[in-house]
C-alpha positions, -999 to +999 in steps of 0.1 A: +651+803-590+628+782-568+600+787-592+621+775-621+631+744-602+595+736-594+584+742-630+611+719-643+603+692-618+566+694-627+573+692-664+596+662-659+571+644-636+543+648-662+567+637-690+578+606-671+541+598-663+531+602-700+560+580-711+550+553-685+514+554-696+523+551-733+546+521-725+519+504-705+493+510-732+515+495-759+523+465-737+486+460-728+476+461-764+502+436-773+491+413-745+454+416-756+464+407-792+484+377-780+457+364-757+429+370-781+442+343-804+446+318-775+412+325-759+389+323-789+369+291-789+348+275-816+319+261-795+295+281-772+299+254-745+336+263-741+328+301-743+319+301-706+356+297-698+366+327-719+385+355-702+366+388-703+386+420-708+364+450-699+333+467-710+301+476-692+282+450-671+247+455-660+245+470-625+238+447-596+210+458-573+208+443-538+176+447-519+170+438-483+142+444-459+148+469-431+158+455-398+132+452-370+131+480-345+149+475-312+124+474-284+148+474-255 
């Protein structure tokens, strides 16, 4: 009986998680569609103020010289 309870709880948990993910995906898509019309600009000068919604950026590499050795 304990196994059946655990199985039902697991199935319900995954089901609720899937339903929540589906709801958020639909809401996010609607938000992107609504904002896309408001954000599009005609001139490249105003394009710098455009909101960016994902994709890949080039990686940032930070290089620094090693610290001096401690001579104490």
